[in-house]
C-alpha positions as CSV (number, residue, x, y, z in Angstrom):
1,M,5.3,216.9,76.9
2,P,8.6,215.6,75.7
3,L,11.1,216.0,78.3
4,A,13.5,217.5,75.8
5,K,13.5,220.6,78.1
6,V,13.1,221.4,81.6
7,W,12.3,225.1,82.7
8,G,13.6,226.1,78.8
9,R,16.9,224.7,79.1
10,P,18.1,221.7,77.2
11,L,17.8,218.3,79.5
12,S,21.3,216.9,80.0
13,F,23.6,215.5,82.3
14,E,27.4,214.0,82.5
15,I,28.5,212.1,85.3
16,G,31.9,212.1,84.4
17,N,31.7,216.1,85.1
18,L,31.5,214.6,89.1
19,Y,34.1,212.2,89.2
20,R,36.7,213.0,91.6
21,Q,40.1,214.5,90.3
22,D,42.8,211.9,90.9
23,L,41.1,208.4,89.5
24,P,43.2,206.3,87.2
25,P,42.7,206.0,83.6
26,P,39.6,204.0,83.2
27,E,39.8,200.4,81.9
28,K,39.3,199.6,78.5
29,P,36.6,197.2,77.2
30,W,37.6,193.2,78.0
31,S,38.6,191.9,75.0
32,G,38.7,188.5,76.1
33,I,42.1,186.2,77.2
34,P,44.8,186.7,74.4
35,E,46.0,182.9,73.0
36,F,49.4,183.3,74.2
37,S,48.7,185.1,77.7
38,F,51.6,185.0,80.0
39,V,50.2,187.5,82.7
40,G,48.1,187.4,86.1
41,G,47.9,185.1,88.5
42,N,46.0,182.3,86.9
43,N,46.9,178.6,86.8
44,D,46.6,175.4,85.3
45,E,43.5,174.6,84.4
46,A,43.3,170.9,84.5
47,N,44.5,170.9,88.3
48,V,41.8,172.9,89.2
49,P,40.3,170.1,92.0
50,V,36.8,170.5,90.7
51,A,35.7,166.2,91.7
52,G,36.9,167.2,95.4
53,L,35.3,171.0,95.7
54,T,32.2,169.4,94.4
55,E,32.1,166.7,96.7
56,A,33.2,169.4,99.6
57,A,30.6,172.2,98.6
58,A,27.6,169.3,98.8
59,R,29.0,168.1,102.2
60,V,29.2,171.2,103.9
61,L,26.1,172.6,102.4
62,Q,24.1,169.6,103.5
63,R,25.6,170.1,107.4
64,E,25.8,173.9,107.7
65,G,23.7,175.5,104.6
66,R,21.8,177.0,106.7
67,R,24.0,178.9,108.3
68,L,24.4,181.5,105.6
69,A,21.3,183.0,106.6
70,I,23.4,184.8,109.4
71,Y,26.4,187.5,108.2
72,N,29.8,185.8,108.9
73,L,27.9,182.4,109.4
74,G,26.9,183.8,113.0
75,G,30.3,183.5,114.2
76,S,33.6,185.7,114.7
77,P,34.2,188.7,111.9
78,L,37.7,187.0,111.5
79,G,36.0,184.1,109.6
80,H,34.9,180.8,109.6
81,E,36.0,179.2,112.3
82,D,37.1,175.5,110.8
83,L,39.2,177.8,107.6
84,R,40.7,179.4,110.1
85,N,41.8,176.4,112.4
86,F,43.1,175.1,109.3
87,V,45.7,177.8,108.3
88,S,46.6,177.8,111.7
89,D,47.2,174.1,111.2
90,K,48.9,174.1,107.4
91,L,51.8,176.5,108.4
92,G,52.4,174.9,111.9
93,I,53.1,172.0,108.9
94,R,54.1,173.3,106.3
95,A,56.3,176.4,107.3
96,A,57.2,175.6,110.9
97,T,55.5,178.3,112.1
98,T,52.8,178.8,115.4
99,V,49.9,180.9,114.8
100,E,46.6,180.9,117.0
101,P,43.3,180.8,114.7
102,D,42.0,184.1,117.0
103,Q,45.5,185.7,114.7
104,V,44.0,184.9,111.5
105,L,41.3,186.8,109.5
106,I,40.3,185.8,106.5
107,T,40.2,188.2,103.4
108,S,38.3,188.4,100.0
109,G,41.7,187.0,98.6
110,S,44.9,188.6,98.7
111,L,44.5,192.3,97.1
112,Q,42.0,193.0,100.3
113,A,44.6,192.0,102.7
114,L,46.8,194.4,101.0
115,D,44.4,197.5,101.0
116,L,43.7,196.5,104.6
117,V,47.4,196.3,105.7
118,N,48.0,200.0,103.7
119,D,44.5,201.5,105.6
120,L,45.9,200.7,108.9
121,L,49.2,201.7,108.4
122,L,49.9,204.8,105.1
123,S,49.2,208.2,104.7
124,P,50.0,210.2,102.0
125,G,53.8,211.4,102.3
126,D,54.5,208.2,104.4
127,N,58.0,206.4,103.2
128,V,57.3,202.7,102.6
129,I,60.4,200.1,101.5
130,V,59.9,197.2,98.9
131,E,61.7,194.7,96.8
132,E,63.6,196.4,93.6
133,A,61.3,193.9,92.0
134,T,58.3,193.1,92.9
135,Y,54.5,192.9,92.6
136,G,53.1,195.3,90.5
137,G,49.2,195.2,92.5
138,M,51.1,196.4,95.2
139,L,53.2,198.9,93.4
140,S,49.8,200.5,91.9
141,R,48.1,200.4,95.2
142,L,51.1,202.5,97.0
143,H,51.5,205.2,94.3
144,R,47.6,205.8,94.2
145,L,48.1,206.3,98.2
146,G,50.3,209.1,97.7
147,V,53.3,207.1,99.3
148,V,57.0,207.7,98.6
149,V,58.5,204.2,97.3
150,H,61.6,203.3,98.0
151,G,63.7,200.4,96.5
152,V,65.7,197.7,98.0
153,R,68.3,195.8,96.2
154,L,68.0,192.1,96.2
155,D,70.7,189.6,95.2
156,S,69.6,185.7,94.8
157,D,68.6,185.4,98.2
158,G,66.5,188.0,98.7
159,V,66.8,191.2,100.5
160,C,70.2,192.9,100.8
161,P,70.7,193.9,104.5
162,E,73.3,196.2,103.8
163,H,71.3,198.4,101.7
164,L,68.5,197.5,103.8
165,R,70.0,199.7,106.1
166,E,71.4,202.5,104.0
167,V,67.6,203.0,103.0
168,L,66.1,202.6,106.5
169,D,68.4,205.4,107.5
170,R,67.9,207.5,104.9
171,C,64.0,207.1,105.6
172,V,64.7,208.1,109.4
173,S,67.3,211.4,108.3
174,E,64.1,212.6,106.2
175,G,62.4,212.7,109.0
176,R,59.5,210.4,108.1
177,P,60.8,206.4,109.0
178,A,60.0,204.1,106.9
179,K,56.3,202.1,107.7
180,Y,56.8,199.3,106.1
181,L,59.1,196.9,104.5
182,Y,57.2,194.8,102.1
183,T,58.4,192.2,101.3
184,I,58.2,188.8,99.2
185,P,61.0,186.4,101.3
186,T,59.4,182.5,99.2
187,V,58.8,182.5,96.0
188,Q,59.4,186.5,95.2
189,N,57.4,187.9,92.5
190,P,58.7,188.7,90.1
191,T,62.1,186.9,90.7
192,G,61.3,183.7,92.1
193,S,63.9,183.6,94.7
194,C,63.6,182.1,98.3
195,M,65.1,184.0,101.2
196,P,67.1,180.8,103.3
197,L,66.6,181.5,106.9
198,E,70.2,183.1,107.7
199,R,69.2,185.7,105.3
200,R,65.9,185.9,107.2
201,L,67.2,186.0,110.8
202,K,69.7,188.9,109.0
203,I,67.1,190.9,107.7
204,L,65.2,191.1,111.4
205,E,68.5,192.1,113.0
206,V,68.8,194.9,111.0
207,M,64.9,195.5,111.6
208,D,65.6,195.7,115.1
209,E,66.9,198.7,115.2
210,Y,64.2,200.5,113.7
211,E,60.9,201.7,114.5
212,T,59.7,200.0,111.2
213,A,57.0,196.7,110.5
214,I,57.4,194.4,108.2
215,F,54.7,193.6,105.5
216,E,55.4,189.7,104.6
217,D,53.6,188.2,101.5
218,D,53.3,184.4,101.4
219,C,50.9,184.2,98.7
220,Y,52.9,181.8,96.5
221,A,54.7,179.9,99.0
222,D,52.7,176.6,98.6
223,L,54.0,176.2,95.4
224,L,57.6,175.8,96.4
225,W,60.0,173.5,95.0
226,G,63.7,174.9,94.4
227,C,64.8,174.4,98.5
228,A,63.2,173.2,101.4
229,R,60.6,176.0,102.7
230,P,62.1,178.2,105.7
231,P,60.2,179.3,109.0
232,T,58.2,182.8,108.0
233,L,59.2,186.2,109.2
234,W,56.3,186.1,111.3
235,E,57.4,183.2,113.2
236,L,61.3,184.4,113.6
237,D,60.4,187.9,114.7
238,Q,60.7,187.8,118.5
239,T,58.7,191.2,118.9
240,D,55.0,189.9,118.3
241,T,54.1,192.8,116.9
242,R,56.2,194.0,114.3
243,V,55.3,191.2,111.4
244,I,52.2,191.2,109.4
245,Y,51.6,188.5,107.5
246,C,49.7,187.6,104.1
247,G,48.9,184.3,102.3
248,S,46.1,182.9,100.1
249,F,44.2,180.1,98.8
250,S,44.0,181.8,95.2
251,K,47.0,180.3,93.7
252,S,47.6,177.0,95.5
253,I,43.8,175.7,94.4
254,A,42.1,178.5,91.9
255,P,42.5,181.8,91.7
256,A,38.5,182.7,91.1
257,L,38.4,181.7,94.1
258,R,38.8,185.0,96.2
259,V,39.9,183.8,99.7
260,G,42.8,185.1,101.6
261,Y,43.8,185.8,105.0
262,L,46.1,188.1,107.5
263,I,48.5,186.8,110.4
264,A,48.9,189.2,112.8
265,D,48.9,189.7,116.4
266,S,45.1,190.1,117.6
267,S,45.0,193.2,118.7
268,I,46.4,194.4,115.4
269,L,43.2,192.1,113.5
270,Q,40.6,194.0,115.8
271,Q,41.9,197.2,114.7
272,I,42.1,195.9,111.1
273,L,38.4,194.3,111.4
274,A,37.2,198.3,112.0
275,L,38.0,199.2,108.7
276,K,37.0,195.9,106.9
277,V,33.3,197.2,106.5
278,D,32.0,194.3,103.9
279,A,29.6,192.1,106.4
280,G,32.6,189.4,106.1
281,S,34.2,187.5,103.1
282,G,32.4,185.5,101.2
283,A,31.1,182.3,103.4
284,L,30.4,179.8,100.7
285,E,33.7,180.4,99.2
286,Q,35.3,179.9,102.9
287,M,33.0,176.8,103.8
288,I,34.1,175.5,100.7
289,V,38.2,175.4,101.1
290,A,37.4,174.5,104.3
291,E,35.9,171.2,103.8
292,Y,37.8,170.4,101.0
293,A,41.4,171.4,102.4
294,A,41.1,169.6,105.7
295,S,41.8,165.9,103.7
296,H,43.2,167.3,100.2
297,F,45.2,170.3,100.9
298,N,49.1,168.7,100.8
299,D,48.4,166.3,98.1
300,H,46.8,168.7,95.5
301,A,49.5,170.9,96.7
302,E,52.0,168.2,95.8
303,Q,50.8,167.6,92.7
304,L,50.0,171.1,91.5
305,T,53.7,172.2,92.5
306,S,54.9,169.4,90.3
307,V,52.8,169.9,87.3
308,L,54.2,174.1,87.5
309,H,58.0,172.8,88.2
310,R,57.5,171.4,84.6
311,K,56.4,174.6,83.1
312,A,58.9,176.3,84.0
313,E,61.2,173.9,82.8
314,V,59.2,174.1,79.4
315,M,59.5,178.1,80.0
316,A,63.1,177.9,80.3
317,E,64.1,175.9,77.3
318,A,61.8,178.0,75.3
319,V,63.6,181.2,76.0
320,E,66.8,179.3,76.0
321,T,66.1,178.3,72.4
322,H,64.7,181.8,71.1
323,F,66.2,183.8,73.0
324,G,69.9,182.4,73.4
325,N,72.4,185.1,74.7
326,S,69.8,188.0,73.8
327,V,68.6,187.0,77.7
328,E,69.5,186.5,81.3
329,F,67.4,184.3,83.8
330,T,67.8,182.5,86.6
331,M,65.1,179.4,87.0
332,P,62.3,180.4,90.0
333,K,62.2,178.2,93.1
334,G,58.4,178.1,92.6
335,G,55.3,179.8,91.5
336,I,54.3,180.8,88.4
337,F,56.1,183.6,87.0
338,M,60.1,183.9,85.1
339,W,61.9,187.1,85.4
340,L,63.9,187.9,81.7
341,V,66.8,190.5,81.8
342,F,67.5,192.2,78.5
343,A,69.9,194.5,77.6
344,E,70.4,197.5,79.3
345,D,68.9,199.7,76.2
346,I,65.9,197.6,75.7
347,D,62.7,198.9,76.7
348,T,60.2,195.5,77.1
349,A,57.2,197.7,77.4
350,E,58.3,199.2,73.3
351,F,57.2,195.6,72.5
352,S,53.6,195.2,74.0
353,A,51.5,196.4,71.5
354,A,53.2,194.2,68.3
355,A,52.9,191.9,70.8
356,T,49.2,192.2,71.8
357,R,48.6,192.6,67.8
358,N,49.9,188.7,67.6
359,G,48.1,187.7,70.4
360,I,50.8,187.9,72.9
361,E,50.2,189.2,76.3
362,F,53.3,190.0,78.9
363,N,54.4,192.2,81.9
364,A,56.9,195.0,80.8
365,G,59.0,194.9,83.8
366,A,58.9,198.5,84.7
367,G,55.4,198.0,86.2
368,W,57.1,195.5,88.7
369,S,59.8,197.6,89.8
370,A,60.5,200.4,92.3
371,N,62.1,202.1,89.7
372,S,61.0,202.0,86.4
373,E,63.6,203.0,84.6
374,W,66.0,200.1,86.2
375,G,62.8,198.1,85.3
376,A,62.6,199.3,82.0
377,N,64.6,196.4,80.4
378,K,63.0,193.3,82.1
379,M,60.2,191.3,81.4
380,R,57.7,188.6,83.5
381,L,56.4,186.0,81.7
382,C,53.6,183.8,83.4
383,F,53.7,179.7,83.0
384,G,51.2,179.0,85.2
385,N,48.1,178.9,82.9
386,P,49.3,178.6,79.4
387,T,49.8,174.5,77.9
388,E,53.3,173.8,77.3
389,D,52.5,173.6,73.6
390,V,51.4,177.5,74.0
391,I,54.6,178.2,76.2
392,R,56.6,176.9,73.3
393,E,55.0,178.5,70.5
394,G,54.2,181.7,72.3
395,V,57.9,182.3,73.6
396,R,58.6,181.7,70.0
397,R,56.6,184.1,68.5
398,L,57.4,186.6,71.1
399,S,61.5,186.5,70.5
400,E,60.2,187.1,66.3
401,I,58.5,190.2,67.8
402,M,61.3,191.4,69.5
403,N,64.0,190.1,66.9
404,L,67.2,190.8,69.0
405,P,70.5,190.2,67.8
């Protein structure tokens, strides 16, 4: 008999009725990358080191491929030893930062690193301090966790120490000291600034008065061109456990290689490992990145940084040409993005729909700001992936859509 009925009743089932009640809205069906895409951490396609990665993959698979038969290649759950050794060496050479391999945990991109640290430290209702303009992916995570987000002011050198003290005191007075300060001191996302050594020391001096951790996100630091790279907060901190550091190869080699890392005291990483229940991040990616980076990373990063610097100049020229006095911006000191500030009565989100219809995508500033009202008149434009011609034409078309005086 047909299964139209069971025990005389219509057969119907809707799994959506079983979804938990606090889910975010579902994603829209993917419609492809628009012609003028100025969003996301995508990078320059011509500078993905395809030949080098291919050679590295062949070498390491021939030498060690059979170890893929065992979780974590039969080694530490912290990640592939060769890659952890490279991270340790790289930070010593490029950032004057001393790290032992057992203080490195390899993650599936930096996003997993964010999730692990949040899982370690945060509960609903906790206070967290972020820069007033900050990574939208972190903001969405914090809101989903039900924590209270406090923005701290930025100037051209990064976090303002005195305002940081005010925010820390406010959290203490509420009976909930902030769990951590999330900061992107080198190539700040989205402003592109770089915090100088003197400011880093001042921030640490302020933090020494409070029981609050520092979560240092350094994912774009290998793409710095506007100044010498300062030592990390991790290196400068005297407590040994206040700072948890996050880095990534997704920005410096290829975004689709989901390889990031956390750096913390080994006792902290052992606790985080109890929360990392994925049986280990992808071993093949770790093997290939370690093999390639050992011989080629510095040359590759220098070449990619040069290309991105040129693209930043092209975008700046296009913005100045087509937006004129209707926008303000500061040239980024590295990375793949530019932060535009319009008149206070402008809400950049209002132009999103028209831009999408014309094949243009950008980040409205509200989603990249601790206070969405403060960020409404701002915009993040990414230049890493588009060609120079696409940047010029996309900015021109965006200016026509916005049609600002």
